[in-house]
C-alpha positions in Angstrom: -53.5 38.8 30.0 -51.9 38.8 26.6 -53.1 41.2 24.0 -54.6 39.5 21.0 -53.0 40.0 17.6 -55.0 42.0 15.3 -54.5 43.0 11.7 -53.0 46.3 12.9 -50.1 44.5 14.6 -48.9 43.2 11.2 -48.6 46.7 9.8 -46.1 47.6 12.6 -43.6 44.9 11.5 -40.9 45.7 8.9 -42.2 45.2 5.4 -40.9 42.2 3.5 -41.9 43.5 0.1 -38.6 45.4 -0.3 -35.8 42.9 0.0 -32.3 44.2 0.8 -30.1 44.6 -2.1 -26.9 42.4 -2.1 -23.7 44.4 -2.3 -20.7 42.9 -4.1 -17.8 41.9 -1.9 -14.8 44.2 -2.2 -11.5 43.0 -1.0 -9.6 45.8 0.7 -5.9 46.5 0.0 -3.6 46.0 -2.9 -3.8 42.7 -5.0 -1.1 40.2 -4.1 0.1 37.5 -6.4 -0.4 34.0 -5.0 2.3 31.3 -4.9 2.4 28.8 -7.7 0.8 25.5 -6.8 1.7 22.2 -8.3 -0.8 20.9 -10.9 -1.3 17.6 -12.7 0.7 19.1 -15.6 3.8 19.6 -13.5 6.2 16.7 -13.1 6.0 15.4 -9.5 9.7 14.5 -9.4 12.4 16.0 -11.6 14.4 12.8 -11.3 11.7 10.9 -13.2 12.3 11.2 -16.9 9.5 12.2 -19.2 8.3 9.6 -21.7 7.4 11.1 -25.0 4.1 10.2 -26.5 4.5 8.1 -29.6 2.3 9.1 -32.5 0.4 6.3 -34.2 0.9 5.6 -37.8 -2.1 5.6 -40.1 -2.1 1.8 -40.2 -2.0 1.5 -36.4 -4.8 4.1 -36.1 -6.9 2.2 -38.6 -6.5 -1.1 -36.6 -7.7 0.6 -33.4 -10.6 2.4 -35.0 -12.0 -0.3 -37.3 -15.5 -1.5 -36.6 -15.4 -4.2 -33.9 -11.9 -3.5 -32.8 -11.2 -4.4 -29.2 -9.9 -1.7 -26.9 -6.3 -2.5 -26.0 -7.2 -2.2 -22.3 -9.8 -5.0 -22.7 -7.8 -7.4 -24.8 -6.4 -9.3 -21.8 -9.9 -10.0 -20.5 -11.0 -11.0 -24.0 -8.2 -13.6 -24.1 -9.1 -14.9 -20.7 -12.7 -15.4 -21.7 -11.6 -17.1 -24.9 -9.3 -19.4 -22.9 -12.1 -20.0 -20.4 -14.5 -21.1 -23.2 -11.8 -23.5 -24.6 -11.1 -24.9 -21.1 -14.8 -25.4 -20.5 -15.2 -27.1 -23.9 -12.4 -29.6 -23.1 -13.8 -30.5 -19.7 -17.4 -31.1 -20.8 -18.3 -33.3 -23.7 -20.7 -31.9 -26.2 -20.0 -28.2 -25.3 -20.1 -25.7 -28.2 -16.8 -25.0 -29.9 -15.4 -21.5 -29.4 -15.5 -19.1 -32.3 -12.0 -17.8 -32.8 -12.1 -14.0 -33.2 -8.4 -13.5 -33.7 -8.4 -15.2 -37.1 -5.7 -17.7 -36.1 -6.4 -21.4 -36.9 -4.8 -22.7 -33.7 -7.0 -22.8 -30.6 -6.1 -20.9 -27.4 -4.4 -22.7 -24.6 -6.7 -23.6 -21.8 -6.6 -21.8 -18.4 -5.0 -23.3 -15.4 -7.4 -24.7 -12.8 -7.2 -21.8 -10.4 -7.7 -19.2 -13.2 -10.6 -21.3 -14.7 -12.4 -21.4 -11.4 -12.1 -17.7 -10.9 -13.3 -16.8 -14.4 -16.0 -19.4 -14.2 -17.3 -18.1 -10.9 -17.2 -14.6 -12.2 -19.2 -15.5 -15.3 -21.7 -17.6 -13.2 -22.2 -14.8 -10.6 -22.4 -12.0 -13.2 -25.7 -10.2 -13.9 -27.8 -11.9 -16.6 -27.0 -9.4 -19.3 -23.3 -10.0 -18.9 -23.3 -13.8 -18.5 -25.8 -14.3 -21.4 -23.6 -12.1 -23.7 -20.5 -14.1 -22.7 -22.2 -17.4 -23.3 -23.4 -16.2 -26.8 -20.1 -14.6 -27.8 -17.6 -17.1 -26.6 -19.4 -20.5 -26.4 -21.5 -20.4 -29.6 -20.7 -19.9 -33.3 -23.3 -17.1 -33.6 -22.5 -14.1 -35.7 -22.8 -10.6 -34.5 -26.1 -10.2 -36.4 -27.5 -13.4 -34.8 -26.4 -12.2 -31.3 -28.1 -8.8 -32.0 -31.3 -10.6 -32.9 -31.2 -12.9 -29.8 -30.5 -10.0 -27.5 -33.0 -7.7 -29.3 -30.3 -5.2 -30.2 -31.4 -3.1 -33.2 -28.1 -2.3 -34.8 -25.4 -4.9 -35.4 -22.7 -2.3 -34.5 -24.3 -2.0 -31.1 -23.3 -5.6 -30.3 -19.6 -4.5 -30.4 -20.4 -1.6 -28.0 -22.2 -4.1 -25.7 -19.2 -6.3 -25.9 -16.9 -3.5 -24.7 -19.2 -2.9 -21.8 -19.3 -6.6 -20.9 -15.5 -6.8 -21.2 -15.1 -3.7 -18.9 -17.4 -5.3 -16.4 -15.5 -8.6 -16.3 -12.1 -6.7 -16.2 -13.3 -5.0 -13.0 -14.9 -8.2 -11.6 -11.8 -10.3 -12.2 -9.5 -7.7 -10.7 -11.8 -7.6 -7.7 -11.6 -11.4 -7.3 -7.8 -11.2 -7.3 -6.9 -12.1 -10.9 -4.6 -9.3 -12.0 -4.7 -8.8 -15.7 -2.1 -6.8 -17.8 -3.3 -3.3 -18.6 -2.2 -3.5 -22.2 -1.7 -6.6 -24.4 -0.4 -6.1 -27.9 -2.4 -7.7 -30.6 -0.7 -10.8 -32.0 
């Protein structure tokens, strides 16, 4: 027969009220220098020449940082969406005219059929926040303040921030669908 546990048995166990103190690890022996490892700062191949970074002039910096300026990485997607809106307007009668953001008086050239189908399917399958913004920005003549009011955005400047997010979404979506866009497109 097993003896029953009583309160006296607990007193015979080691006490948990005094935890063991942790001792620091000490590496034995003399310190040895480690071999240099390649980092992202090191050039991977000495045969590849280094390209010096060009400093921007004050005027170029102002163009990039002005309110509502499009990120150079997103300009190609912006042009594709402008061309998508023009193509859509030519195919369907009564469609809203595209509001030209570049300031030029000549309209954009329409997309080819394959490109138009890809961009159109990307816009139609996009989440509602992205497709609605694209429809308002590219297919109506609404101002940024009107778009902010329709989308319940408090600050007008936040419309441009939302536009950057939408353009980044469509850049990734179009790349995923097989439409390869240039990474940088100089402003005309």
